[in-house]
C-alpha positions in Angstrom: -98.3 -98.7 12.6 -98.2 -99.2 16.4 -94.6 -97.8 16.4 -95.7 -94.7 14.6 -98.5 -94.1 17.1 -96.1 -94.5 20.1 -93.7 -92.1 18.5 -96.4 -89.5 17.9 -97.6 -89.8 21.5 -94.1 -89.3 22.8 -93.5 -86.3 20.5 -96.8 -84.7 21.8 -95.8 -85.5 25.4 -92.4 -83.9 24.7 -93.9 -80.8 23.2 -96.3 -80.4 26.1 -93.5 -80.8 28.7 -91.3 -78.3 26.7 -94.2 -75.8 26.5 -94.7 -76.0 30.3 -91.2 -76.0 31.7 -88.6 -74.8 29.2 -89.8 -71.2 28.8 -88.7 -70.4 32.4 -85.2 -71.7 31.5 -85.1 -69.6 28.3 -86.0 -66.4 30.3 -82.6 -66.6 32.0 -80.7 -66.4 28.7 -82.7 -64.4 26.2 -84.8 -61.3 26.7 -87.4 -62.1 24.1 -91.2 -62.2 24.1 -92.6 -64.9 26.3 -94.7 -66.5 23.5 -91.5 -67.1 21.5 -90.0 -68.9 24.5 -93.1 -71.1 24.7 -93.0 -72.1 21.0 -89.2 -72.7 21.2 -89.7 -74.8 24.3 -92.4 -76.9 22.7 -90.3 -77.6 19.6 -87.2 -78.3 21.7 -89.1 -80.7 24.0 -90.8 -82.5 21.0 -87.4 -82.8 19.2 -85.5 -84.2 22.2 -88.1 -86.9 23.0 -88.4 -87.7 19.3 -84.7 -88.4 19.1 -84.9 -90.5 22.2 -87.6 -92.6 20.7 -85.0 -94.2 18.3 -83.4 -95.7 21.5 -86.4 -96.9 23.5 -89.5 -97.0 21.3 -88.9 -100.6 20.3 -88.9 -101.6 24.0 -92.3 -99.8 24.5 -93.8 -101.4 21.4 -92.6 -104.9 22.4 -94.1 -104.3 25.9 -97.5 -103.2 24.5 -97.6 -106.2 22.1 -96.8 -108.5 25.1 -99.7 -107.0 27.0 -102.0 -107.4 24.0 -101.1 -111.0 23.4 -101.5 -111.8 27.1 -105.0 -110.2 27.3 -106.1 -112.0 24.1 -105.2 -115.4 25.6 -107.0 -114.7 28.9 -110.6 -116.1 28.9 -113.3 -113.6 28.7 -114.7 -114.6 32.1 -111.3 -114.1 33.8 -110.9 -110.7 32.2 -114.4 -109.6 33.0 -114.5 -110.6 36.7 -110.8 -109.4 37.2 -111.7 -106.0 35.8 -114.9 -105.8 37.9 -112.9 -106.6 41.0 -110.3 -104.0 40.0 -113.0 -101.3 39.7 -114.4 -102.2 43.1 -110.9 -102.1 44.6 -110.2 -98.6 43.1 -113.6 -97.4 44.3 -112.9 -98.4 47.8 -109.4 -96.9 47.6 -111.0 -93.6 46.4 -113.4 -93.5 49.3 -110.5 -94.3 51.8 -108.2 -91.6 50.3 -110.9 -88.9 50.6 -110.6 -89.1 54.4 -106.8 -88.9 54.2 -106.7 -85.6 52.2 -107.6 -83.6 55.3 -104.5 -84.7 57.2 -101.7 -82.1 57.0 -98.9 -84.6 57.3 -97.4 -85.0 53.7 -96.6 -88.7 54.1 -100.2 -89.5 54.9 -102.0 -87.1 52.6 -99.8 -87.5 49.5 -97.8 -90.7 49.6 -100.0 -93.1 51.5 -103.0 -92.8 49.0 -100.8 -94.1 46.2 -99.9 -97.3 48.1 -103.6 -97.7 49.1 -104.8 -97.4 45.5 -102.2 -99.9 44.2 -102.9 -102.4 47.0 -106.7 -102.3 46.9 -106.7 -102.3 43.1 -104.5 -105.4 43.0 -106.5 -107.1 45.8 -109.8 -106.4 44.0 -108.4 -107.8 40.7 -107.1 -111.0 42.4 -110.4 -111.6 44.3 -112.5 -111.1 41.1 -110.1 -113.3 39.0 -109.7 -116.2 41.5 -113.3 -116.4 42.7 -114.9 -116.1 39.3 -116.3 -119.6 39.4 -118.2 -119.0 42.6 -119.5 -115.6 41.2 -120.7 -117.4 38.0 -122.4 -120.1 40.0 -124.1 -117.6 42.2 -125.4 -115.7 39.2 -126.5 -118.9 37.6 -128.4 -120.0 40.7 -130.0 -116.5 41.1 -131.1 -116.6 37.4 -132.4 -120.1 37.8 -134.4 -119.1 40.9 -135.9 -116.1 39.1 -136.9 -118.4 36.2 -138.4 -120.9 38.7 -140.4 -118.1 40.3 -141.8 -117.0 36.9 -142.6 -120.5 36.1 -144.3 -121.0 39.4 -146.6 -118.0 38.8 -147.6 -119.3 35.3 -148.4 -122.9 36.3 -150.8 -124.5 38.7 -150.0 -126.3 42.0 -149.6 -129.7 40.3 -146.9 -128.4 38.0 -145.2 -126.7 41.0 -144.9 -130.0 42.7 -143.4 -131.6 39.6 -140.8 -128.8 39.4 -139.8 -129.2 43.0 -139.2 -132.9 42.5 -136.6 -132.5 39.7 -133.6 -134.8 40.3 -130.3 -133.4 41.4 -127.2 -133.5 39.2 -125.0 -136.6 39.8 -121.3 -135.7 40.1 -118.9 -138.6 39.1 -115.5 -139.0 40.8 -112.5 -140.6 39.2 -112.7 -143.9 40.9 -116.3 -144.6 39.8 -115.5 -143.7 36.2 -112.5 -146.1 36.1 -114.6 -148.8 37.8 -116.9 -148.7 34.7 -120.1 -150.1 36.3 -121.6 -146.6 36.3 -122.2 -146.9 32.5 -124.2 -150.1 33.0 -126.2 -148.4 35.8 -127.0 -145.4 33.6 -128.1 -147.7 30.8 -130.6 -149.3 33.1 -132.1 -145.9 34.0 -131.5 -146.3 37.7 -129.8 -142.8 37.9 -132.0 -139.9 37.0 -131.0 -136.3 36.1 -127.8 -134.9 34.6 -124.5 -136.7 34.9 -121.9 -134.1 35.6 -118.2 -134.7 34.9 -116.0 -131.9 36.4 -113.1 -130.7 34.3 -110.6 -131.4 37.1 -111.7 -135.1 37.1 -111.1 -135.3 33.4 -107.6 -133.8 33.9 -106.9 -136.4 36.6 -108.1 -139.2 34.3 -105.8 -137.9 31.5 -102.9 -137.7 33.9 -103.5 -141.4 34.9 -103.8 -142.4 31.3 -100.5 -140.8 30.5 -98.7 -142.5 33.4 -95.5 -144.4 32.8 -96.9 -147.2 35.0 -98.7 -149.8 32.8 -101.5 -150.6 35.3 -102.3 -146.9 35.9 -102.2 -146.2 32.2 -104.7 -149.0 31.5 -107.0 -147.8 34.3 -106.9 -144.2 33.0 -107.7 -145.3 29.4 -110.5 -147.5 30.7 -112.0 -144.5 32.4 -111.8 -142.4 29.2 -113.5 -145.3 27.3 -116.3 -145.4 29.8 -116.9 -141.7 29.4 -117.0 -142.0 25.6 -119.4 -144.8 25.9 -121.7 -142.9 28.2 -121.7 -139.9 25.9 -122.2 -141.7 22.6 -124.1 -144.9 23.3 -126.1 -144.4 26.5 -129.3 -142.2 26.5 -128.2 -140.1 29.4 -127.5 -136.3 29.7 -123.7 -136.0 30.3 -122.4 -132.5 30.9 -118.9 -131.2 31.6 -118.4 -128.7 34.5 -115.7 -126.3 33.2 -115.1 -124.5 36.6 -112.3 -125.2 39.0 -111.3 -124.3 42.6 -107.8 -123.0 42.4 -107.5 -122.6 46.2 -108.1 -126.3 46.7 -105.5 -129.0 45.6 -107.2 -132.3 46.3 -109.7 -133.6 43.8 -111.9 -135.1 46.5 -112.2 -131.8 48.3 -113.1 -130.1 45.0 -115.9 -132.6 44.5 -117.3 -132.0 47.9 -117.2 -128.2 47.4 -118.8 -128.5 43.9 -121.6 -130.7 45.4 -122.3 -128.1 48.0 -122.2 -125.3 45.5 -124.7 -126.7 43.0 -126.6 -128.9 45.6 -125.6 -132.1 43.7 -125.0 -135.7 44.6 -121.5 -137.3 44.6 -121.3 -140.7 42.9 -118.3 -142.8 44.0 -117.0 -146.1 45.2 -114.2 -144.6 47.3 -114.9 -145.5 50.9 -112.9 -142.5 52.3 -114.7 -140.0 50.0 -118.0 -141.6 51.1 -117.2 -140.9 54.7 -116.1 -137.3 54.0 -119.3 -136.5 52.2 -121.4 -137.9 55.0 -119.4 -135.9 57.5 -120.0 -132.7 55.5 -123.7 -133.4 54.9 -123.2 -133.9 51.2 -125.5 -136.5 49.6 -123.5 -139.4 48.2 -124.3 -142.5 46.2 -121.8 -145.4 46.7 -121.7 -148.0 43.8 -120.4 -150.6 46.3 -123.5 -150.1 48.4 -125.7 -150.7 45.4 -123.7 -153.8 44.4 -124.0 -155.2 47.9 -127.7 -154.5 48.0 -128.3 -156.6 44.8 -126.0 -159.5 45.7 -127.6 -162.8 46.6 -128.4 -162.9 50.3 -126.2 -165.4 52.2 -127.4 -166.4 55.7 -125.4 -168.1 58.5 -126.0 -171.8 58.4 -126.1 -172.1 54.6 -123.8 -174.4 52.7 -121.5 -173.2 49.9 -119.1 -175.0 47.6 -115.9 -173.0 47.2 -112.3 -173.3 46.0 -109.8 -172.2 48.6 -107.0 -170.4 46.7 -104.7 -168.9 49.3 -104.1 -168.5 53.1 -105.7 -165.7 55.1 -104.2 -163.1 57.5 -104.9 -165.1 60.6 -103.3 -168.5 61.4 -104.9 -171.5 59.7 -107.3 -169.4 57.7 -108.0 -169.9 54.0 -109.5 -167.5 51.5 -112.0 -168.2 48.7 -114.1 -166.1 46.4 -117.6 -166.3 45.0 -118.3 -165.6 41.3 -119.3 -162.0 42.1 -115.9 -161.4 43.8 -117.2 -161.7 47.4 -114.4 -162.9 49.7 -115.0 -165.9 51.9 -112.7 -166.4 54.9 -112.6 -170.1 55.8 -111.5 -170.9 59.3 -109.1 -173.8 59.6 -109.0 -173.7 55.8 -105.3 -173.4 55.2 -104.9 -177.1 54.8 -107.5 -177.1 52.0 -105.7 -174.6 49.7 -106.1 -175.7 46.1 -109.1 -177.9 46.9 -112.8 -177.4 46.3 -114.7 -178.1 49.5 -118.1 -177.5 51.1 -118.3 -174.9 53.8 -120.9 -173.7 56.3 -121.5 -169.9 56.6 -121.0 -168.8 60.2 -121.4 -164.9 59.8 -121.6 -162.2 57.2 -120.0 -158.7 57.5 -121.3 -156.0 55.1 -119.9 -152.5 54.8 -119.5 -149.8 52.3 -116.2 -151.2 51.3 -117.7 -154.6 50.4 -119.1 -157.8 51.8 -117.1 -160.5 53.6 -118.4 -164.0 54.5 -116.9 -166.1 57.3 -117.3 -169.9 57.1 -115.8 -173.2 58.2 -115.3 -176.5 56.4 -118.3 -178.8 56.5 -116.0 -181.7 57.1 -114.9 -180.3 60.5 -118.6 -179.8 61.4 -119.3 -183.4 60.7 -116.3 -184.4 62.7 -117.6 -182.6 65.8 
């Protein structure tokens, strides 16, 4: 059917061209009425292009079908915003070209407008296509603000205060999902509001889960299991953010941009991402900070019973661990490796990366 339509269009185009241009050629050979030349030119032009269709019509049909299949596969949002950007670009090109028509120089008045139209149309399409996520977010935020204003008008001051105190969305990064403790924290209702999982974080998790390295593959699968548990077993609102930022490569940078865009909170246990968020004034919740806050307080001077398992970085140091994973650096403890001894706490160092306890053997203290 499409092939017949293309052939019909080509025949009509050939007849039109023959009607317009061939009569002048016939006037040089036959002295016949002009209307006969026009009819003959139209039939000749239609016949010539019809015969040519047997050679190139298949290429045209294949090209049209390729365009059709490509447009069908393109998401509606991409097509809509790309077309909108194209229209804006063509409108700007039209306004620019109006000023060029008055110039008598042929290159400027006739040729340059063609390049300007193509360039601005392409530029408008690319801007609309690649920045669609930000446009959608702006429209969503604007719509939400309008709804909030309507709700404000229809409610009293007490309801207004409750609306203003709605919790922000919590955006999870890859490290905190793989860690797994976020599921337990959500189950205890310490996190309020929507839990947002960006699509690019899911893609990174899937990439890790498909890794050839056994450790990475296990970590990725653990993260996917944690998400399934949060979505099916834990009474918390988990949503997927479908948008992406094609102009940004790093996942951490995408998380920061998304948090700024929706005024959300990044949840992580990555020390470096924590610092980047603080530097860019993005609110961040660090799971390690929460874990450190609920750990039992250990004060200098307290006695602990530990098992020294390895040597430390400095000379004559030994390393032990508490049940919760807190590392204890035992001064002069290298000679006690493999033994369970009593130590005295000398100092405690607490950071976003974790807590570290410094101690010395109690036997040395008694000796002094």
